[in-house]
C-alpha positions in Angstrom: -7.4 -11.1 -13.2 -8.8 -7.8 -12.2 -12.3 -7.5 -10.9 -14.1 -4.6 -12.7 -16.2 -2.2 -10.8 -15.0 -2.9 -7.3 -17.0 -0.6 -5.1 -16.5 1.0 -1.7 -18.6 -1.8 -0.2 -16.2 -4.5 -1.4 -13.2 -2.5 0.0 -15.0 -1.9 3.2 -15.8 -5.6 3.5 -12.1 -6.4 2.9 -11.0 -3.9 5.4 -13.4 -5.3 8.0 -12.1 -8.7 7.3 -8.5 -7.5 7.7 -9.5 -5.8 11.0 -11.1 -9.0 12.3 -8.1 -11.1 11.2 -5.6 -8.6 12.8 -7.5 -8.5 16.1 -7.7 -12.3 16.1 -3.9 -12.5 15.5 -3.2 -10.0 18.3 -5.9 -11.3 20.7 -7.2 -7.8 20.9 -10.7 -6.4 21.0 -12.0 -5.3 17.5 -12.5 -1.8 18.9 -8.9 -1.7 20.1 -7.7 -3.0 16.8 -9.7 -0.4 14.9 -8.4 2.4 17.1 -4.7 1.2 16.5 -5.2 1.1 12.8 -6.9 4.5 12.6 -4.1 6.1 14.7 -1.5 4.8 12.3 0.0 2.0 14.4 1.4 -0.9 12.6 -0.5 -4.1 12.8 1.7 -7.2 13.0 0.7 -10.2 11.0 1.7 -13.6 12.4 2.9 -14.7 8.9 4.3 -12.0 6.6 2.3 -11.9 3.3 5.2 -11.6 0.9 4.9 -12.2 -2.8 4.5 -15.8 -4.3 7.7 -15.2 -6.2 10.4 -12.7 -5.8 9.4 -9.5 -7.7 11.7 -8.1 -10.4 12.3 -4.9 -8.5 15.8 -3.8 -8.6 17.9 -0.9 -7.7 17.0 1.8 -5.1 13.5 3.2 -4.7 12.6 4.8 -7.9 10.6 7.9 -8.8 7.8 8.5 -6.5 4.5 8.7 -8.3 3.5 10.9 -11.2 6.9 11.7 -12.5 8.2 13.2 -9.3 11.6 11.4 -9.3 14.2 11.3 -6.6 15.0 9.1 -3.6 13.0 8.6 -0.5 13.8 10.7 2.5 13.3 10.6 6.3 11.8 9.3 8.3 13.4 5.9 7.8 11.2 2.9 7.1 9.9 1.2 10.3 11.8 -1.8 11.4 8.9 -4.1 10.5 6.6 -3.3 7.5 5.1 -6.8 7.3 1.9 -5.4 8.8 1.6 -2.9 5.9 2.2 -5.7 3.4 -0.4 -7.9 5.1 -2.9 -5.1 5.0 -2.0 -4.5 1.4 -2.6 -8.2 0.5 -6.0 -8.3 2.3 -7.3 -5.2 0.6 -5.9 -6.2 -2.8 -7.8 -9.4 -2.6 -11.1 -7.4 -2.9 -9.8 -6.4 -6.4 -8.7 -9.9 -7.4 -5.0 -8.9 -7.0 -4.2 -10.8 -3.7 -2.3 -13.6 -5.5 -0.2 -14.3 -8.6 1.2 -11.8 -11.0 -1.0 -8.9 -9.8 0.1 -9.3 -6.2 3.7 -9.7 -7.2 3.6 -6.6 -9.4 1.8 -4.6 -6.7 4.3 -5.7 -4.1 7.2 -4.7 -6.4 5.7 -1.5 -7.2 5.3 -0.3 -3.7 8.5 -1.8 -2.6 10.3 0.3 -5.1 8.3 3.4 -4.4 8.3 3.4 -0.6 9.5 0.1 0.8 5.9 -0.2 2.1 6.7 2.6 4.6 3.6 4.6 5.4 5.8 7.6 6.4 8.0 7.6 3.2 8.3 11.1 1.7 10.1 12.0 -1.5 12.3 15.0 -0.6 12.3 16.3 -4.2 8.5 16.1 -5.1 6.8 15.8 -1.7 5.1 12.5 -2.8 4.0 10.7 0.3 3.2 7.3 1.8 3.1 3.8 0.6 1.7 4.6 -2.9 3.7 7.9 -3.0 0.7 10.1 -3.8 1.4 13.4 -5.4 0.1 15.7 -4.0 -0.4 13.7 -0.7 -3.6 15.6 0.1 -5.5 13.6 -2.5 -5.4 10.5 -0.3 -7.4 12.2 2.5 -6.6 13.3 6.0 -6.2 9.8 7.6 -3.5 8.9 5.1 -1.4 12.0 5.9 0.4 13.1 9.0 -0.2 12.9 11.9 -2.1 9.7 11.3 -0.5 8.4 8.2 -2.7 5.4 8.2 -1.3 2.6 6.1 -4.8 1.2 5.6 -6.0 4.6 4.2 -3.0 4.9 2.0 -3.3 1.4 0.6 -7.0 1.7 -0.1 -6.5 5.0 -1.9 -3.5 3.5 -3.8 -5.5 0.5 -5.0 -8.3 2.7 -6.3 -5.8 4.9 -8.1 -4.2 1.9 -9.8 -7.6 0.5 -10.9 -8.7 3.8 -12.2 -5.6 4.8 -14.0 -4.0 1.5 -15.1 -6.7 -1.2 -14.6 -4.4 -3.5 -12.6 -1.0 -3.5 -10.7 0.7 -5.3 -13.7 0.0 -2.4 -16.0 1.1 0.1 -13.3 4.4 -1.9 -12.7 5.0 -2.0 -16.5 4.7 1.8 -16.6 6.9 2.2 -13.4 9.6 0.1 -15.0 9.5 1.9 -18.3 9.0 5.5 -17.2 10.3 5.4 -13.6 6.9 6.5 -12.2 3.3 5.4 -12.2 
């Protein structure tokens, strides 16, 4: 069930909670953890936050946002994207999408679009990041190179999904029928 009217304060609170949790997992100071996240370094969760059930995603990564089409190009996905998934799960919780069908559909959507790789770029369209924003500049500076912050990309992508589709299940339904969202 989607929470209507999630505001910036709720997303900031969820991000602060994610930051505290990550710093606790890593035994790092909160300021060190914040610097790492803002510089685009990947947090490592102690337990990967994968979907409750396997998503119905199949095939290779599909079209990359807004009808751009094509396959994802270099750079390759990092060896471990579980940190990006963990951030996604924590931030999605503020929208009421951190469990159940909404989480599974969000996971499947971004798995298909980018493999949760915050450096994924569609060579055909130029769509970029975890949510495959087109143009990438609409996500803001922190979400784009050189920082390519997964947190900034995910926060933007969740807002985009809520504004355009209402929830990840509707975005996933559009992705599977049209090949983009």
